[in-house]
KEGU-147827 format. One line per 10 residues: number of its first residue (from 1); their letters; for each residue y, x, z of N, C-alpha, C. Coordinates in steps of 0.2 Angstrom, whole numbers. Layout:
NUM = A = Y X Z Y X Z Y X Z  ...;
REM end
This chain:
1 = MLMVRLLPDA = -6 4 0 0 0 0 6 4 0  11 3 -4 17 6 -5 23 3 -1  26 6 3 32 3 7 38 6 5  43 2 3 50 4 1 55 3 6  58 7 8 64 6 13 71 6 10  74 1 11 81 -1 8 86 2 13  91 6 10 97 7 13 102 2 14  106 2 19 111 -4 19 115 -5 13  117 1 9 121 0 3 117 -1 -3  110 -2 -3 106 -2 -8 107 -8 -12;
11 = TVTCMYPGWQ = 106 -8 -19 106 -14 -23 100 -15 -26  97 -22 -26 91 -24 -28 92 -28 -35  89 -26 -40 89 -30 -46 82 -31 -48  81 -38 -50 74 -40 -52 73 -39 -60  69 -35 -62 68 -33 -69 63 -38 -72  61 -43 -68 56 -47 -72 60 -53 -75  59 -54 -82 63 -58 -86 62 -66 -83  67 -70 -82 67 -77 -80 65 -78 -73  66 -73 -69 65 -73 -62 68 -79 -58  74 -81 -60 78 -86 -57 74 -93 -58;
21 = RWLKLWVIAV = 71 -94 -64 68 -100 -66 61 -100 -62  58 -95 -61 52 -95 -57 53 -96 -49  59 -94 -47 61 -95 -40 62 -102 -39  65 -105 -44 67 -112 -43 60 -117 -43  55 -115 -47 49 -118 -48 45 -117 -41  46 -111 -38 42 -110 -32 45 -114 -26  52 -115 -26 55 -119 -21 53 -126 -21  53 -129 -27 51 -135 -29 43 -137 -26  39 -132 -28 32 -132 -26 31 -133 -18  35 -129 -15 35 -129 -7 37 -135 -5;
31 = AVLILALQTY = 42 -138 -8 45 -144 -5 40 -150 -6  37 -150 -12 32 -155 -13 26 -154 -8  24 -148 -7 18 -147 -2 20 -150 5  27 -149 7 29 -151 14 29 -159 14  31 -162 9 32 -169 8 24 -172 8  20 -169 5 13 -171 5 10 -171 12  11 -165 16 9 -165 23 11 -170 27  18 -171 26 21 -176 31 18 -183 29  17 -185 23 14 -191 21 7 -192 24  3 -186 24 -4 -187 26 -4 -187 34;
41 = SQSQGPVNAQ = 1 -184 37 1 -184 44 2 -191 47  7 -194 43 9 -201 45 3 -206 44  -1 -205 39 -6 -209 38 -12 -208 43  -12 -202 46 -18 -201 51 -15 -201 58  -9 -202 59 -6 -203 66 -3 -196 67  0 -196 73 4 -190 75 -1 -184 76  1 -179 73 -3 -173 73 -4 -170 80  2 -169 83 2 -166 90 3 -171 96  1 -177 94 2 -182 99 -1 -181 106  2 -182 112 -1 -180 118 -7 -184 120;
51 = VARVAGTIKA = -12 -182 122 -18 -185 124 -18 -186 131  -18 -192 134 -18 -194 141 -24 -196 143  -25 -196 150 -31 -199 153 -29 -203 159  -33 -209 159 -31 -214 164 -38 -216 167  -38 -215 174 -44 -217 178 -43 -223 182  -48 -228 182 -46 -234 187 -52 -239 186  -51 -245 188 -56 -250 189 -54 -256 184  -58 -258 180 -57 -264 175 -55 -270 179  -49 -273 177 -47 -279 180 -49 -285 176  -48 -284 169 -50 -290 165 -51 -287 158;
61 = VQAGSVTLTS = -56 -290 154 -58 -288 148 -55 -294 143  -52 -291 137 -50 -296 132 -52 -293 125  -52 -297 120 -54 -295 114 -49 -289 111  -53 -284 111 -49 -278 108 -46 -274 113  -46 -275 120 -43 -271 125 -46 -273 132  -44 -269 136 -46 -270 143 -40 -268 147  -39 -272 153 -34 -271 158 -37 -268 164  -34 -262 166 -37 -259 172 -32 -257 177  -34 -257 183 -30 -255 189 -31 -247 190  -26 -243 188 -27 -236 189 -28 -234 196;
71 = DTGSEEVAQL = -30 -228 197 -31 -225 203 -24 -224 207  -19 -224 203 -12 -223 206 -9 -229 208  -13 -235 206 -10 -242 208 -7 -245 202  -5 -242 197 -2 -246 191 -7 -249 187  -4 -254 183 -9 -258 179 -8 -255 171  -14 -254 168 -14 -251 161 -18 -255 157  -16 -255 151 -20 -259 145 -22 -253 141  -29 -253 140 -32 -249 135 -34 -253 129  -31 -250 123 -32 -254 117 -38 -251 114  -43 -255 112 -49 -252 109 -49 -253 101;
81 = APSTRILRVP = -51 -248 98 -52 -249 91 -59 -248 89  -61 -250 82 -68 -249 80 -70 -242 81  -66 -237 81 -68 -230 81 -68 -227 88  -66 -231 93 -66 -229 100 -73 -228 103  -74 -222 105 -81 -221 108 -81 -223 115  -87 -227 117 -88 -230 124 -94 -227 126  -94 -223 132 -100 -220 134 -101 -222 141  -107 -224 143 -109 -226 150 -113 -219 153  -110 -217 159 -113 -212 163 -115 -214 170  -120 -211 172 -122 -212 179 -117 -209 184;
91 = PGQKDLKNAT = -115 -213 190 -110 -210 195 -112 -203 197  -108 -199 198 -109 -192 200 -110 -187 195  -111 -189 189 -112 -184 183 -106 -180 182  -106 -174 181 -101 -169 179 -100 -168 172  -104 -170 167 -104 -170 160 -106 -176 157  -107 -175 150 -109 -181 146 -116 -180 143  -120 -176 147 -127 -175 144 -131 -181 144  -130 -185 150 -134 -190 150 -130 -197 149  -125 -196 145 -121 -202 143 -125 -206 138  -124 -213 138 -127 -218 134 -122 -222 130;
101 = PVQADDLQPG = -121 -222 123 -116 -226 120 -118 -233 121  -112 -237 123 -112 -244 123 -107 -247 120  -107 -254 119 -102 -258 116 -96 -260 120  -91 -262 117 -85 -265 121 -87 -272 125  -92 -275 122 -95 -281 125 -98 -280 132  -100 -273 133 -104 -272 139 -99 -270 145  -92 -270 143 -88 -268 148 -87 -274 153  -86 -274 159 -85 -279 164 -80 -278 169  -76 -283 172 -72 -282 178 -76 -279 184  -73 -274 187 -76 -270 192 -79 -264 190;
111 = DRVLVRGTPA = -80 -263 183 -82 -256 181 -77 -251 182  -80 -245 184 -75 -239 184 -75 -236 177  -69 -234 175 -68 -231 168 -63 -225 168  -64 -221 164 -60 -215 162 -58 -216 155  -51 -217 153 -49 -218 146 -46 -212 144  -47 -210 138 -44 -204 135 -41 -207 129  -34 -206 128 -31 -208 122 -24 -207 121  -20 -210 117 -13 -209 115 -9 -214 119  -4 -212 123 0 -217 127 5 -220 123  6 -226 124 12 -230 120 18 -228 123;
121 = ADGHSIAALA = 23 -230 119 30 -229 122 32 -233 128  29 -238 129 30 -243 135 28 -240 142  24 -235 141 21 -231 147 16 -235 151  14 -241 148 9 -245 152 3 -247 147  2 -244 142 -4 -245 138 -6 -238 134  -12 -238 132 -15 -232 129 -19 -234 123  -19 -231 117 -23 -232 112 -29 -227 113  -35 -230 115 -41 -227 118 -45 -223 112  -46 -217 113 -50 -213 109 -57 -213 111  -58 -213 118 -64 -213 121 -64 -217 128;
131 = VIVMKQADVA = -69 -220 130 -69 -223 136 -76 -221 140  -75 -218 146 -81 -216 149 -82 -222 155  -87 -225 155 -88 -231 160 -94 -229 165  -93 -231 171 -98 -231 176 -99 -238 178  -104 -242 178 -105 -249 179 -104 -250 186  -102 -256 188 -100 -258 195 -107 -258 199  -113 -260 196 -119 -260 199 -121 -253 201  -120 -248 196 -122 -241 197 -118 -238 203  -111 -239 203 -107 -237 208 -109 -239 215  -111 -246 215 -113 -249 222 -119 -245 224;
141 = AKREHDREDW = -124 -244 219 -130 -241 222 -129 -234 224  -125 -230 220 -123 -224 222 -119 -223 229  -115 -228 230 -112 -229 237 -117 -230 243  -122 -234 241 -127 -236 246 -131 -229 248  -133 -226 242 -137 -220 243 -133 -215 247  -127 -214 245 -123 -209 249 -122 -211 256  -121 -217 257 -120 -219 264 -126 -218 268  -132 -219 266 -138 -218 269 -139 -210 270  -137 -207 265 -138 -199 266 -133 -196 271  -127 -199 271 -123 -197 277 -126 -198 283;
151 = QKRGVGGLVS = -129 -204 284 -132 -206 290 -137 -202 292  -142 -200 287 -147 -196 289 -146 -188 289  -142 -186 285 -140 -179 285 -133 -177 287  -130 -181 290 -123 -180 293 -122 -178 300  -117 -174 301 -116 -172 308 -108 -171 309  -106 -173 315 -99 -173 316 -97 -170 322  -91 -168 323 -89 -165 329 -82 -162 329  -80 -158 334 -73 -155 334 -73 -148 331  -69 -146 327 -69 -139 325 -66 -134 330  -70 -129 331 -68 -124 336 -66 -118 333;
161 = ATDPTTGNIS = -68 -116 327 -66 -110 323 -68 -110 316  -64 -107 312 -65 -107 304 -64 -99 302  -69 -98 298 -69 -91 295 -68 -91 288  -62 -90 285 -62 -91 277 -65 -85 274  -66 -80 277 -70 -74 274 -77 -76 272  -81 -78 277 -88 -80 277 -89 -87 274  -84 -92 275 -84 -98 273 -88 -103 278  -88 -100 285 -91 -104 290 -86 -107 294  -88 -113 297 -85 -117 301 -89 -118 307  -86 -117 313 -90 -118 320 -87 -125 323;
171 = ITTGGFGENR = -92 -129 324 -90 -136 327 -93 -137 334  -91 -141 338 -94 -143 344 -96 -150 344  -102 -152 344 -104 -159 344 -106 -160 352  -105 -167 354 -106 -168 360 -109 -175 361  -111 -176 367 -114 -183 368 -116 -183 375  -115 -188 379 -117 -188 386 -115 -182 390  -109 -179 389 -108 -173 392 -110 -167 390  -115 -167 386 -118 -161 383 -115 -158 377  -112 -152 377 -108 -150 371 -113 -145 368  -114 -146 361 -118 -141 357 -114 -138 352;
181 = SLVVHTGEET = -115 -132 350 -112 -128 345 -116 -128 338  -112 -129 333 -116 -129 326 -111 -125 321  -115 -121 317 -111 -117 312 -112 -121 305  -107 -123 302 -107 -126 296 -106 -121 290  -110 -120 286 -110 -115 280 -107 -118 274  -102 -115 271 -99 -118 265 -100 -113 259  -101 -115 253 -102 -111 247 -97 -114 242  -98 -111 236 -94 -113 230 -96 -120 228  -102 -123 229 -103 -129 227 -101 -135 233  -99 -132 238 -97 -137 244 -91 -141 242;
191 = VLRRYLPGSV = -91 -147 242 -86 -152 241 -82 -152 248  -75 -150 248 -71 -150 253 -66 -156 252  -65 -161 257 -60 -166 257 -57 -167 263  -51 -170 263 -47 -170 269 -44 -177 269  -44 -180 275 -41 -187 276 -33 -186 275  -29 -191 272 -22 -190 272 -19 -192 278  -13 -190 280 -10 -192 286 -9 -199 287  -11 -202 293 -11 -209 293 -16 -213 290  -21 -210 287 -26 -214 283 -32 -214 287  -36 -220 287 -42 -220 290 -48 -221 285;
201 = RFDDAKPAPL = -46 -221 279 -51 -223 273 -54 -216 270  -61 -216 270 -64 -211 267 -62 -210 260  -61 -216 256 -59 -216 249 -53 -212 248  -48 -212 253 -42 -209 252 -42 -201 253  -47 -199 256 -48 -191 257 -47 -188 250  -43 -182 250 -42 -178 244 -45 -171 245  -46 -168 239 -49 -161 239 -44 -157 243  -46 -152 247 -42 -148 251 -46 -141 252  -43 -136 252 -46 -129 253 -48 -128 260  -52 -123 262 -55 -122 268 -50 -120 273;
211 = DQIKPGDQLW = -44 -117 271 -39 -115 276 -35 -120 278  -36 -126 276 -33 -132 279 -36 -135 285  -42 -133 286 -46 -135 292 -45 -130 298  -42 -134 303 -40 -130 309 -44 -132 316  -44 -127 320 -47 -129 327 -44 -135 330  -48 -140 332 -46 -146 335 -47 -152 330  -47 -150 324 -48 -156 319 -55 -159 320  -56 -165 318 -62 -168 317 -65 -167 310  -72 -166 310 -75 -164 304 -82 -167 304  -84 -170 298 -90 -172 297 -93 -168 291;
221 = ARGTRSEDGG = -99 -166 291 -102 -162 286 -109 -166 284  -111 -165 278 -117 -168 275 -121 -162 272  -127 -161 274 -131 -156 271 -138 -155 274  -140 -149 273 -147 -147 276 -147 -143 282  -150 -146 288 -149 -143 294 -155 -139 295  -154 -133 299 -159 -128 301 -164 -131 306  -170 -128 306 -175 -131 311 -173 -131 318  -169 -126 320 -167 -126 327 -161 -130 328  -158 -133 323 -152 -138 324 -146 -135 324  -145 -128 324 -139 -124 325 -135 -123 319;
231 = QLAAEEIVSG = -137 -123 313 -134 -122 307 -135 -127 302  -130 -128 298 -130 -133 293 -127 -131 286  -131 -131 281 -129 -129 274 -125 -135 271  -119 -135 271 -115 -141 269 -115 -142 261  -116 -148 259 -115 -150 252 -108 -153 252  -106 -157 257 -100 -160 257 -97 -161 264  -90 -160 265 -86 -160 271 -80 -164 270  -79 -168 275 -73 -172 276 -70 -170 283  -63 -168 283 -60 -167 289 -53 -170 290  -51 -170 296 -44 -173 297 -42 -171 304;
241 = TFRNIAGTVT = -35 -173 305 -32 -172 312 -31 -179 314  -34 -180 320 -34 -187 323 -32 -186 331  -31 -192 333 -29 -192 341 -34 -195 344  -36 -192 350 -41 -195 355 -37 -199 360  -38 -205 361 -34 -209 366 -39 -212 371  -38 -212 377 -42 -216 382 -37 -219 387  -38 -225 389 -33 -229 393 -35 -236 394  -30 -240 397 -31 -247 398 -26 -251 394  -29 -256 391 -26 -261 387 -20 -265 391  -14 -265 389 -9 -268 393 -6 -274 389;
251 = AVDQAGNSMT = -8 -275 383 -6 -281 379 -10 -281 372  -11 -287 370 -15 -288 364 -10 -293 359  -9 -290 353 -5 -294 349 -9 -296 343  -13 -301 343 -17 -303 338 -14 -305 331  -8 -308 332 -4 -309 326 -2 -303 322  0 -298 326 2 -292 323 -4 -286 322  -10 -289 324 -16 -284 323 -15 -277 327  -12 -278 333 -11 -272 337 -12 -273 344  -12 -268 348 -12 -268 355 -8 -262 358  -6 -263 364 -3 -258 368 -8 -255 373;
261 = VQGAIPKGTV = -8 -248 373 -13 -245 378 -9 -240 382  -10 -241 389 -7 -236 394 -12 -230 394  -10 -225 391 -15 -219 390 -16 -215 397  -22 -214 398 -24 -209 403 -25 -202 400  -28 -202 394 -29 -196 389 -26 -198 383  -20 -195 381 -15 -192 385 -11 -197 389  -7 -195 394 -3 -199 397 3 -202 393  4 -209 394 9 -212 391 7 -219 388  12 -222 385 11 -229 382 11 -228 374  6 -231 371 5 -230 363 3 -237 360;
271 = VVKISPDTQM = 6 -239 355 5 -244 351 -1 -243 346  -6 -246 346 -12 -245 342 -13 -251 337  -13 -249 330 -14 -254 325 -21 -255 323  -23 -261 322 -31 -262 320 -30 -264 312  -34 -260 308 -35 -261 301 -41 -264 300  -42 -267 293 -49 -269 291 -54 -263 292  -52 -257 291 -57 -252 291 -58 -249 299  -55 -252 304 -56 -250 311 -63 -252 313  -67 -247 316 -73 -249 318 -72 -250 326  -74 -256 328 -74 -258 335 -81 -259 338;
281 = KKLPPEMARR = -82 -256 344 -88 -257 347 -87 -258 355  -92 -261 358 -92 -262 365 -98 -260 369  -98 -256 373 -104 -253 377 -107 -259 382  -113 -260 382 -116 -264 387 -115 -261 394  -114 -264 399 -113 -261 406 -118 -256 408  -124 -258 407 -129 -253 409 -129 -247 405  -128 -247 399 -127 -241 395 -121 -237 397  -116 -240 398 -110 -237 400 -111 -233 407  -115 -236 411 -116 -234 418 -120 -227 417  -126 -228 413 -130 -222 412 -126 -216 409;
291 = IAMRLKGSNA = -122 -217 404 -118 -212 401 -113 -209 406  -111 -213 411 -106 -210 416 -110 -206 421  -117 -208 422 -121 -203 426 -122 -197 423  -124 -197 417 -125 -191 413 -119 -186 413  -113 -189 412 -107 -185 413 -106 -182 420  -108 -185 425 -108 -183 431 -113 -177 433  -118 -177 428 -124 -172 429 -128 -175 435  -129 -182 436 -133 -184 441 -140 -184 439  -145 -183 444 -152 -184 442 -155 -190 445  -150 -195 447 -152 -201 451 -154 -206 446;
301 = EEGGWNPAAR = -158 -211 448 -160 -217 444 -163 -216 438  -169 -218 437 -173 -218 431 -174 -211 429  -175 -206 433 -177 -200 431 -172 -195 430  -165 -197 429 -160 -193 427 -161 -189 421  -162 -182 422 -164 -178 416 -171 -178 414  -175 -182 417 -182 -181 415 -182 -185 408  -185 -181 403 -185 -184 396 -189 -191 396  -194 -191 399 -198 -197 398 -195 -203 401  -192 -203 407 -189 -208 410 -182 -210 407  -179 -204 404 -173 -205 401 -173 -209 394;
311 = NAALSRDRAR = -179 -207 391 -180 -211 384 -182 -218 385  -186 -219 391 -188 -226 392 -181 -230 394  -177 -227 397 -171 -231 399 -166 -232 393  -166 -227 388 -162 -228 382 -165 -234 378  -172 -234 378 -176 -239 374 -174 -246 376  -173 -247 383 -171 -253 386 -164 -255 384  -160 -250 384 -153 -251 382 -153 -253 375  -156 -250 370 -156 -252 363 -159 -259 362  -164 -261 366 -166 -268 366 -161 -273 368  -158 -271 374 -152 -276 376 -147 -277 371;
321 = SGVASQAPRQ = -145 -271 367 -139 -271 363 -141 -273 356  -148 -275 355 -150 -277 348 -151 -271 343  -152 -265 346 -154 -259 342 -161 -258 341  -163 -257 335 -170 -256 334 -173 -250 338  -179 -251 340 -182 -246 344 -184 -240 340  -186 -240 334 -187 -235 330 -181 -232 326  -180 -225 327 -174 -222 324 -176 -219 318  -172 -218 313 -174 -214 307 -176 -207 308  -181 -204 305 -182 -197 306 -176 -193 303  -175 -187 306 -170 -183 304 -173 -176 302;
331 = PGGMQGEHRN = -169 -172 298 -172 -166 295 -174 -162 301  -179 -158 300 -182 -154 305 -187 -158 310  -188 -164 309 -193 -168 313 -189 -171 319  -182 -171 319 -179 -174 325 -178 -181 324  -178 -185 329 -177 -192 329 -170 -193 329  -168 -199 326 -161 -201 326 -157 -201 332  -160 -204 338 -156 -204 344 -157 -198 348  -161 -193 346 -162 -187 350 -163 -181 346  -159 -176 347 -159 -170 344 -160 -164 349  -165 -161 348 -167 -155 353 -168 -158 360;
341 = GAPDFQRLVS = -170 -165 361 -172 -167 367 -166 -171 370  -159 -170 367 -154 -173 370 -152 -180 366  -150 -185 370 -148 -191 367 -142 -190 362  -142 -194 357 -137 -193 352 -133 -199 353  -127 -198 356 -122 -204 358 -120 -207 351  -119 -203 346 -116 -205 340 -120 -211 337  -126 -210 337 -131 -215 334 -132 -221 338  -132 -220 345 -132 -226 349 -126 -230 348  -120 -227 348 -114 -231 347 -114 -235 340  -116 -231 335 -116 -234 328 -120 -240 327;
351 = RLPSGTLADL = -125 -241 331 -130 -247 331 -128 -252 335  -122 -252 339 -120 -257 343 -117 -263 338  -117 -269 340 -113 -274 336 -106 -273 336  -103 -275 330 -96 -274 329 -92 -279 332  -86 -277 335 -82 -282 339 -75 -283 335  -71 -287 337 -64 -289 335 -59 -288 340  -53 -288 338 -47 -288 343 -47 -293 347  -50 -299 345 -50 -305 350 -55 -304 356  -59 -299 355 -64 -297 361 -60 -294 366  -54 -291 365 -51 -287 370 -46 -291 374;
361 = QKGDAVMIVA = -46 -289 381 -41 -292 385 -37 -287 389  -31 -289 392 -27 -285 396 -32 -282 402  -31 -276 403 -35 -273 408 -41 -269 406  -44 -271 399 -49 -267 397 -48 -260 396  -53 -256 398 -53 -249 397 -56 -247 390  -52 -243 386 -54 -242 379 -54 -234 378  -58 -232 373 -57 -225 371 -56 -226 363  -51 -222 360 -49 -223 353 -49 -217 350  -51 -216 344 -49 -211 339 -45 -214 334  -39 -211 333 -33 -214 329 -30 -209 324;
371 = ASRGAGEAVT = -28 -212 318 -24 -208 314 -17 -209 315  -13 -204 315 -6 -204 316 -2 -201 311  4 -203 309 8 -200 304 13 -196 307  15 -197 313 19 -192 317 21 -194 324  24 -190 328 25 -192 335 30 -197 335  28 -202 340 32 -208 342 31 -213 337  27 -213 332 25 -219 328 18 -222 330  18 -228 329 11 -232 330 6 -228 327  0 -228 330 -6 -225 327 -11 -231 325  -15 -229 320 -20 -234 317 -27 -231 320;
381 = AVTLLAGVEP = -31 -236 323 -37 -234 326 -42 -234 320  -46 -228 321 -52 -227 316 -57 -230 320  -59 -228 326 -64 -231 330 -62 -233 337  -64 -238 339 -62 -240 346 -68 -242 350  -69 -240 356 -75 -241 360 -72 -244 367  -75 -250 368 -73 -254 374 -79 -254 379  -78 -256 385 -83 -256 390 -84 -249 393  -79 -245 393 -80 -238 395 -77 -236 402  -76 -242 406 -73 -241 413 -77 -235 417  -83 -235 417 -88 -231 421 -87 -224 418;
391 = ILTAAPNQSA = -86 -223 411 -85 -217 408 -79 -213 410  -73 -217 409 -67 -214 411 -66 -212 419  -70 -216 423 -70 -214 430 -74 -208 431  -79 -207 427 -84 -201 429 -82 -195 425  -79 -196 419 -78 -190 415 -71 -186 416  -71 -180 417 -64 -176 416 -62 -177 409  -55 -175 409 -52 -176 402 -56 -172 396  -58 -166 397 -62 -163 392 -68 -166 390  -72 -169 395 -78 -172 393 -77 -178 390  -72 -182 392 -70 -189 388 -68 -187 381;
401 = SMVLSPWTLG = -65 -182 380 -63 -180 373 -69 -179 369  -74 -175 372 -80 -173 368 -84 -179 367  -84 -184 372 -88 -190 371 -86 -194 365  -79 -194 363 -76 -197 358 -78 -194 351  -78 -187 351 -78 -183 345 -84 -185 340  -90 -186 342 -95 -186 337 -95 -192 332  -91 -198 335 -92 -204 331 -84 -206 328  -80 -200 328 -73 -202 325 -73 -204 318  -78 -201 314 -77 -203 307 -82 -209 305  -83 -213 309 -87 -219 308 -84 -223 303;
411 = SSNGEAAPEP = -88 -227 299 -86 -231 293 -85 -238 296  -82 -242 291 -80 -249 293 -86 -254 293  -91 -251 291 -97 -256 291 -102 -254 297  -99 -250 302 -102 -249 308 -107 -244 308  -108 -240 303 -113 -234 303 -108 -228 305  -112 -224 308 -108 -217 310 -108 -212 305  -105 -214 299 -105 -210 294 -99 -212 289  -96 -208 285 -90 -210 281 -93 -214 276  -89 -219 274 -91 -224 269 -89 -221 262  -93 -219 258 -91 -215 251 -88 -220 246;
REM end
């Protein structure tokens, strides 16, 4: 290749005959090509149109479109064309390997969808290129499976330490005054989520890194537990900062779905709101009395620390409260109500009948786990346990706090596990 460098004062003369005519023809050809490309792009749609994604739940199905309530709360209309791809995937799938093509007629209200397409200028509709759908029945089956798995393989407690270097979290689980340590191991595949401030809903929990988990937080982990019960390889973790409150009800406002509690732990008066997701339980008197005896470390009545006598007493408690005598088996051969020979307070409480605000009266003693947005504001009860007068009398502040901790992340359906 020959390169010619031109000086600033150089003059260039084209020696090719008719060069000006050829230059005009070249300009015309370029102009025609540009015009042709513009015409083609208009016929095919915007070349660089932004592709948007909207996830939500189908609200209504119309001919040629579906209306959905997005996860952000807005209402969106997805316009369906004959070329729109509609794929059905099982819940929990991370790719489309197992996706099955379906027709628009298969879409129904309540189905979960992810719509990919070109947004309209009005900001509330989208021309769908593809629709990924999870059928409502599939989602319900997945939720039930996950709920049962949380119940079987879940463990909860108070965070005592975190180690971002190793990915380990130390928690303290308690029940009947016995505190046990557990190391939760996390890895690259562990799903970490955290409750939003003031929220009591598991569905509202958002992805959050390990460094957001602090000592004193409540934590629930699901995974495989070691044979000795001291370690757990976590598949999923949900955590949050909650308040433990124990005290006496001074007023009940059923119209406002709230009550006022004179706190003993901590001291002071607090307004507690009751939401549809609040789990409310009441201990039978004899069960509360036995728990109080355990907190005192007593060996009296029905064998005290003797396992056989203690288990017989707990069986009678379960019978009186409508709890099944047979508990589900736990990993490592542990029974649901007993782990390493110690009663599991979390599971005993979860199986008690649910109560309502109308069941509470002025003067009742309660223990509450609550979500709070900030100091001085009313709190929202996550879990409320009544019938605890003997426990508050018997337990020092620290023990009472640990009695609360294992069941703080209970779900609205009365199970001691997050509702997925």
